[in-house]
GUMARTOR-666950 format. One record per residue (C-alpha): residue in three letters; x, y, z. Coordinates in steps of 0.25 Angstrom, whole numbers, plus 5000, padded with zeros to 4 digits. Layout:
BEGIN
ALAXYZ/...
This chain:
BEGIN
MET500050005000/SER500650144996/ARG500750245007/SER499750335001/ALA498650225002/PRO497750235014/TYR497650115024/GLN496350045025/PRO496149965038/LEU496049815036/TRP494749805043/LEU494149915034/LYS494749845021/ILE494149715025/LEU492749765029/HIS492749865017/GLY493149765007/VAL492249655012/SER491049745013/GLY491349815000/ILE491449684992/LEU490049634998/ALA489449774996/ILE489849784982/ALA489349634980/ALA488049664986/ILE487849794978/LEU488149714965/THR487249594968/GLY486249694973/PHE486149764959/LEU486049624953/VAL484849594962/TYR484149724958/ASN484549704943/THR483949564944/PHE482649584952/ASP482349734950/GLY482949824940/ARG481949934941/PHE483050044941/GLY483849984930/LYS484549854928/LEU485649784920/ALA485549664911/ILE486249564920/PRO486049414921/ARG485149374932/ILE485849314944/GLY484849224951/ALA485449224965/ILE485749374965/ILE484949404977/ASP485649294985/ILE487049344980/HIS486649484984/GLY486149444997/THR487449365000/PHE488349484998/ALA487349575006/VAL487349485018/PHE488849475018/PHE488949635017/PHE487949645028/VAL488849555037/ILE490049635034/PHE489349775034/PRO489249795049/ALA490749775051/PHE491049865040/ALA490049975045/PHE490549965059/TYR492049985054/SER491650095045/PHE490950175056/HIS492050165066/ALA493450125062/GLY493150175048/ASN492250295052/LYS493250395046/ARG492850345032/LEU491450375034/LEU490550505036/GLN491250605045/GLN490550725051/ASP491150825041/SER490950735029/LEU489650795024/GLN490250935026/ASN491450905018/LEU490550865006/THR490451015003/GLN491951015000/VAL491650954986/GLY492950904979/ARG493850914990/PRO494550794996/ILE493650805009/TRP492450795000/TRP492850664994/VAL493250605007/SER491950645014/LEU491150595002/GLN491850465003/LYS491550455018/ILE490150485016/ALA490050375005/ASN490650275014/THR489650305025/LEU488450305015/MET488950165010/LEU488750115025/ILE487350165025/ALA487050115011/SER487549975015/VAL486649965027/LEU485450015019/ALA485749905009/VAL485949795019/LEU484749835027/SER483749845015/GLY484349715009/ARG484149645022/MET482749685023/MET482449635008/LYS481849495005/GLU482549404995/GLU481249374988/TRP480849524985/LEU481649544972/PRO481449414966/THR479949424967/GLY479949564962/GLN479649634976/LEU480449764972/ASN479749874980/HIS480149834994/ALA480649955002/TRP481849875007/TYR482249844992/TYR482249984988/LEU483050015000/HIS484049904996/LEU484149974982/ILE484350104988/GLY485450044997/TRP486149984985/VAL486150114977/PHE486650184990/MET487750074991/VAL488250084976/ALA488250234977/CYS489050244990/LEU490050134985/ALA490250214973/ILE490550334981/HIS491450264991/ILE492250204980/LEU492350334972/MET492650424984/SER493750314989/SER494450324976/LYS494350484976/VAL494850494991/GLY495850384991/GLY496150354977/VAL496850224973/PRO497650214986/LEU496350204994/LEU495650104985/LEU496950014985/SER497050025000/ILE495649955002/PHE496249834995/SER497649835002/TRP497749725013/LYS499049785019/VAL498749805034/ARG499449895044/PRO499949825056/ASP498949885066/ASP497849845056/SER498249695057/PRO497149595060/THR497949555072/ASN497649695078/TRP496149695075/SER495749635089/SER496449745097/ARG496049855087/LEU494649815087/GLN494649815103/ASN495249955103/TRP494250005093/LEU493049955099/SER493550015113/ASN493650145106/LEU492350135099/SER491650095112/ALA492250215119/ASN491750305109/PHE490350255110/GLY490450285124/GLY490450425121/GLY489050425118/ILE488250515109/ASN489250625110/HIS490350545104/PHE489350495093/MET489050645090/GLN490450695090/ASN491050575082/ASN490450585068/PHE488950585072/PRO488450565057/LEU489250435055/GLY488750385069/VAL487350405064/ILE487650335051/GLU488250215059/VAL486950205067/ILE486150195054/VAL487150095048/VAL487150005061/GLY485650015062/GLY485449975048/ILE486349855050/LEU485549815062/ALA484249835055/ALA484849745044/LEU485049635054/ILE483749645062/LEU482649695052/PRO482649575043/LEU482449485054/PHE481049545056/ALA480749585042/GLY481149455035/GLY482149535026/GLU483349465019/
C-alpha cells in the first residue's frame, strides 16, 4: 500500500465487503423479481428465472443477518464516515472539498436508512403475492421505494468515494494489509475497551446524546427500531 493510500480498519473491510456484496446481489436479483412479475414501470427482455424469488430471498436473508453488525459498527466505530452536525450546513459550499466530503457522509447515512427500509418491507411481504399478481400491497410499494433508494445511495456512495479519495481510497478497500494494532489477536482487548468507553458515554444520558451528533443519534434509533421491527413484526403479520 502506498503512503498516500488511506488505511481501512480490518473489521470495516470485512463488514463493508460482505454487506456490500450481499446488498448488490439483493439489488440485482430484486430487479429480476420485479422484471419477471411486475414491469409496470418498464422492463427488460431478460429470460425468466423460475426460482428468482427464492434466490433474491436468500441474498436478502444473509444481508439481514450481517446488516445489524455493519450498522452498529457504522454508528459507533465508523461514525466519522456518517452524517455530522455540520454536514447539511456544508452543502452550501458547493464544489469545495468539504462539500464533496459532506455529500459522501450523507449518502453513507442514507444508505443505512434505505437498507433498513428494504429489509423491513421485504420481511413483511408474502412470497405468493407477486406470482399471483398481487402487486398493490403497501409493503410491496415500500419495498420498491427501498430498492430505488438503495440504488441511488449506492451510486452516490461510489461516485463520492471516487471523488473524495480517488483510486487510493478504492484500492484501500481491497487491500488486506493489516496494522499490528488492528490484528485479530488484539480484537478481544480492543472490543472490551471500546464497549467500556461506549457504556461510559451512554452513562452521560441525554446531555451526552444531544452534544455528540444528535441528528445521527436519532437516525441510529430509527435504524435500530427498523431492525427490531423486521425481526418482530413478521411473527405477528405472517410476513416472509
